[in-house]
N, C-alpha and C positions, 0 to 999 in steps of 0.2 A: 822514403815516401814514392818510390817508384810504384805505378801503377800497372803492371805487367797482371797481378795477382791481387793487388791490395791497395788501400787507401788508410791514410791516418786512421787509426781507432777514435772516437770520439772521445775517449778520454783523455787524448793528447792534449786538449785545450785544458782539462782540468788542471792536469799536472802542470802545465804550462802558467795558469794563471795563480797556481798557488792555492787551489781551492780543496788539495786532498795532501790528506796528509803523504923492463927491459928484461924480458924472457932469457934463458939461456937457451940449451938443447931441448929442444920438442922432441915429441915422440914421431920416429918417421913411420912412414908406410911401411909394408912388410911385403915382399913376393910382386906378382905380377896383379895389375888391374881387374880385378874380378869383373866377367860380363864384358869385357872390351876385346874387341876382335884382333888380330895380329897385326891387320891394316892400320888400325888405330896407333899401336906402337910405330910401327913404321914410319908412320906420318910425322909424329912428334919428333921421331929421329933426325928427320928431313929438315924441319922447322929450327931444330937445335943447330943444323949445320949452318944455315944461314942468318942465325940471329947474331947484332955485331957483338963487340967487345963489352962487356960490363964493366971496367974497372972506372970508368968514367963517373959511375952512380953507386956508391956503396952506402947502405942506411943502416946505422943502428940508434940504440939507445943508450943514454948515459944518466941515471938518475930520472928525473923529469925531462930531459930534454930528446928532443929527436935530432940526430946528428946526421949531413950530409957530407961522406967524405971527413969524417971526424971533426965537423964544424955544426955549432948550433943550426938549425934551420928553422925559421918562422915561416906558418903555413899561411898565404893569403890566397885563399882556394876557393872555389865553387863547386856546388852539386851540379852534375851534368845528364841529362837526356833529354835528346833533340826531338822528342815527339810532335809527330806532325798534325796541323788539323785535318780532319774528318779520320785521323789513324788511332787506334790504340798503341800502347807503348812498344817500341822496336823490342826484339829479343836481343838485337847485337847493334846496339845504337851507332858504334866506333867500327863498324863493318868496312871493310877498304871499297865497298859499292857504295857508301853513303858518304863519302869525301864531300858531295857538293852540300851536304847538311854541316858535317863539322868544321869542314876546311875554313869558312867564312868566322863562325863562332871563336876557332882558334885564334885567328888573328887578331879580332876582337878582344878576346881575353887577353892576349899578350899587349896590347896597345892598354888594358885598363890595371896591369900592373900584377895580373895573377898570377901566383906561380906554381899551382896546384889545382888539379881536379879530381873528384870522385865520382865515377859512375855506379849505375846500380844492377846492369847486368850485361855480362858477357855471355856469348853464345858459340860456342867455334864448331868448325866442321865435325871434330872429333867428339862432339859431344852426343852426337846421331843415336848411337847404340842406348842413350840414357833419358832422352826425350820420353818416353812411355812412361819411366817413372818420376822424372821432374816435372812433366806437364808440356801443355803446348806455348806455354809462355816463353820455353825455351826453345822452340821451332824456328827454325831460319825462315826468314821470307825466301820465295822462291829466286829472286834477284841478289841474295845476300850469298858471300864467298864463306861466311866463317871464318873468316882472319881479321886482324886488327892493325897488321904491320905499319901501315902508311899513317895511320892516324900515330901512333907512337914514333914514328919519325919524323912527322910534322910537329906534334908537341915538342920532342927534343930540340928541334930546330937548329942541327948541328952544334948543338951547347950553346947557342945565343940567347940568352933569354928564355930556357927552357920552361915549359909547364909540366912538372911531374904528375903522374896519374896513378891513382888508387881504382883498383879492379877490384870487382866484387860479381858475385853469381847469386839471384834472389832464390830465398826459399823462404818457407814458414816456419814459424818456431818448433810446432809441433812435429814437423817433419822429422827433426833430430831425433825424436823418439821411437819411430818407424824404422826398422834395423835395413830394409832393402833401400829405402830413401836416405838415410844415412849413409850408407854404403857407397851411393850414386853419388852424393855431396862431397864425400872423400875424394872420390876417384875423379870429377870433373873440376874441382880445387885443384886438384894435383896436376891435372893435364894442362890447367890455363896456367899455373905457376911454371911449369917446363916449357910451355911453348913462348911466353911472353916476360917472364922475371928477369932476363939477361939483356932485353933492353934497356939503355941507359934513362929511358925518360920514366920507366917504372918505378915506383917509390914504396909499392907493396900491396896488399888486398886487404879489404874489408870483409870479415867475417858474417856475410849477413846483412839485412838492414831491419831494424824494428822488430827484431825476433823474441824479445825480452816480455815476459808478464810475470804479473807477480806469483803465479801459480808455477811458472815454469825454471824460475831463479832460486826456487826453492827445492828443485829437485835434484840431486846429486847426479842423477843418471844424465841430466840434459846436459849439464858442465861435463861429463865424460865425452858425450858425443860429439860436443863442441871440441873438447881436446882431439878428438879423432881426426875431423876435418882439418882442424890446424896442424895436428901432423903430416897430413897430406900437403896441405900447402909447403909445410917447411922441407919436406922431402923433395917437392918440386923445385925449390929456391936451391937445396943443396945438390940435386942432380946437375945443375947448372954453375955452380960455383958461385951464386947469387948471395948477396948479401941485401934484403929487402924487409920490411918490417908487415907485422900482423896486426890490424885493430878492428874497431867494431863500429855500428852507427846502431847505437841502441837508443831506445826510448828514455827520457830524462823521468825516471821514475823515483819521487822523492817518498819514502815511508818512514816515519819517526824522524822527519827533518835528517834522513840520510839519504846518500844515493844507493837505493837498495841493491840495484844490480852489481855496481862495481862491487858494494861490500861482499855480496854474495860471491862472485867471481874469485873475489881474493881467497875467499875464506875454501872455494872449491879448488884451488889452485890452477885457474883457466891460463893456458900458455898463450900468452899474447903478450907483443911488445908495447903496445900503447892502445888507452882506453880510448874510445869515440862514442859521445854523446850527444843526441839531437836535443837543443834547449830552447824553447820559445817563450821565456819568461817574459818578454815586452823589451821596456825602452832600458832596463838594465838585466842583468843575469842574478840580480838579487845576493843571495848568499852561497852562490854555486862554488864559489872561488874556495871557501872556508869548508866547504862539503867535500871538496875534490881531496883537498890538503888532508882530511879526517880519513877518506876513503880509500885510498892508494898513495904509492909510492912511484908509481908509474906517470909516464906523460898520459894526459887525458886533452884530447882534440875534441875540438867543438865538430862534431860532424856534420852537424845543422843548424843553423840558426837564421833566422829571419823574419818576415811576416807579410800577409797577403797585401796588394797594391788595390785592393777593391771596397768598395762601399756598397750600401744597400738604399736604393732611393725611395724604398718605403718605410725606411727604419726610423725613428726619432734618436736614435743613439748618437750621441756625442762623446767627442774626446777631450778629456781635461787636460791642458797642455802644464797644470800643476804638478798634479799627481801621476800624469803620464798614464792614465786610465781610462777608459769609456764607463764612468759610475753606472751601477746598475738600475740605479734610477732614472736613466736617460731612455732604458730599452721599452719597446711596447712592452704594455703588461701580457704575462703570460711566458716572458722570454728566458726563465730560468726557472730550476724545480724539475723533481723528479717526473710530475706529472704536465710537464710543458707538451703543449702539441707537436707534431711532425717539423712544422715550419716556424718555431721557436718564437710565437710572438706575431710574426708576419701573417697577413691572412692568405687564405689559399686562393686558387685561381678561380676562373679562367682571368687573365692569363695566368701561370704557375708563378709563384714568387721567386723561385730562383732566376727566372728571365730579367728581375727588377735589380741587376747588378752592374756597376759602371765603375770604372777607374778611379781613383781617389782625384778630384780637381786638385788646379793649382791651389785656390784658395777655399775660404768657407771652413766648415766644419762637419763632418771628419776632411781631412786634406791630404793630398801630396806632401804638402812639408812639414807634416807630423811624422809621416813615414820614414822621409828624408832624415829628419831628427835622430828616428829611432834607431835607423840603419847606422850612420854616423857614429851614436854613441855606442851601439853594439862593437862596432868595427875599433873604434879607441878603446872600451873597455878591455877587449881579448887584448891587444896589442899591450894594455898598463899591466894587464894580468899575466904576460907571459915570462916564461923563463929566462931571458934577456933583460926584464925589467923586474927582476928579484919574486915572479910570481910562479904560478904553476902549469902555465900551459903551453903548447907549443903552437899555437894559432887555432885555424878553423875554416870551415867551408861554409859559405853563404848558401842557403837554400833559397832558389836556384838561378841558373842563368837564364832560361826563358821559360816562360807559362807552358804551360802543359794543360790545353781544353779537356784532354782524356781524364784526367784526373778527377773532374767533378762528374764522372760516369756517364758524360754525355759528348763526344769528340767532335761534334758538328756545330756546337753553340759555345760562345764563352760565358759558361752560366755561372751562378754561384753555389756556394753549398760544398757539398762531397757526394759521393756515391750514394745513393739509396734517397736522395733528394733532402738529405739532413741539413740545416741552416743553424749553425754553431755558432751562437756568443762567443767573442773572444775579446774580454774587456783589457788585456793587455795590448792588444793590437791597435795600429792608428785609425784602422778602419771600422772596428770594433767588431767585425766578425772573421770567421776562420774559411775562406774561400780556396780550396785545394788547386784550383786554375788559375789563381792570379800568383803566385809567389815570386815571377821570375824579376831579375834586374832588368830583363827584355820583355817584350810583348810580341807577339805572334801576328804575322799578316800573310794571309795567302796570295800566291801569284797565281794567275790564270785557273781559278777555280770554278769547278763545273759539280755543283751538290742541289737536290731538291730530295725534298720527302717522298720516298721514304731510300730513296737510292743510297749504296755508300760514300759515292764521290768518287774524287780522282786524285787521291794523294799520290806524293812521292812514291815512285819514280816517273807515276803518269803524267805529272805536270811539275815544275819547277818547286824547287826547296821553298818553304816558308822563309818572310824576311823578318830579321830579330830586329827590333827598333828599341833604342835605349829609353829606359824610364831614368827621370831625376835620380832616381835612388843609386845607379851605376855609376853617375858623375860623382853623386857622394861618396861610395866608398873607393872609386877610383883615386879620388883624394888625398882620402886615408891613407890608402896603400902606397901613395906615392912619397908619403914621408916615414915608412917605415922601413 
């Protein structure tokens, strides 16, 4: 759900609501990295010389388990992008120059018993030759260094309550079928693995985010392209004698009651260690555990799960605490169906309806307590179905640590819906709607903000980092994680 170049497809709601139907040796990269000048190669060699010993963090898989130094590891993770108010998604959120952003967050995560995080994009200084192909979403900001070693060292914390990190680089699913783009992706993923796999805080790499579609997963060439990128990642691991995992962050696509992406990936011999699926099915994960068992014998991580913390003050939709859904009958007329208007039952402005969104209140209906109950049940269900409890999963990443205003398409106001001003009903969610900018366990508060239309404002580093204030959902998941 990173928003440097995309937002969650509208179909995400329908899939979540149920309204639609450990790998061995990988192929290694061959020869020199095409198109990368010698200076880039030398820079990588210097970075390798300075990297710490990786013996403290060896990641492997055995059956459905993910192992850290030979012992089963249960992921109590969060997805992370520290996007600031008045700014779009940062190409390198973990950058050394962004310590004022991620430093306090790592401290708060550790206090909440988080033991892993997954980031959606890394952009290193060595990627510069590839930006013309990859796009400006990977162009470093003027003040950024293109290095993330400080973040990884703080995440490791000298081995005391470490937070392990899954790195990734964003790309679109169709990019895999474009040879120049595919070659560039293989190269930058390999460069990232070479530069940082040896750090003990690194758990592995997620190959993209939500790149799957019903068309792409049925194209063998697409899987061949993904295997090429995976081969680059593995070559990067091997070059530093690092043992890390390759995983995914795929949309929960159910076709004929099966996890279609996982089934297709297994059929096409996808060279990864552990699957990762984004699942937003509501209060429970319904029958996903059976679907996982039937689709694969590998570990399957909940790469994303969670729900919006917002409500629409103009909507009549309410949440049924017995069935744990918002009945369609409670929504405004015209909220559903292919002929539904752009605002899904809410009247057009002025002011526009997406401005009538607020955080869920403590009481009433919908309420924050309903969301707290959902988050609690989700976290407990993941643990109850973990391999340590005789289940099929190694844990998961809650989406997400903090709100991102930009995900609704307008970084200057905390509005609802998602980019394109679409307001999407989501009956399984406690707030009854899908609001991209409101998924955080913490909310964003600006400091010394100066903005007025039509200015761009003064986001970090022109002003201090936004403050992340915890929601009751953070307390709830912290309580569950403290017992696991």
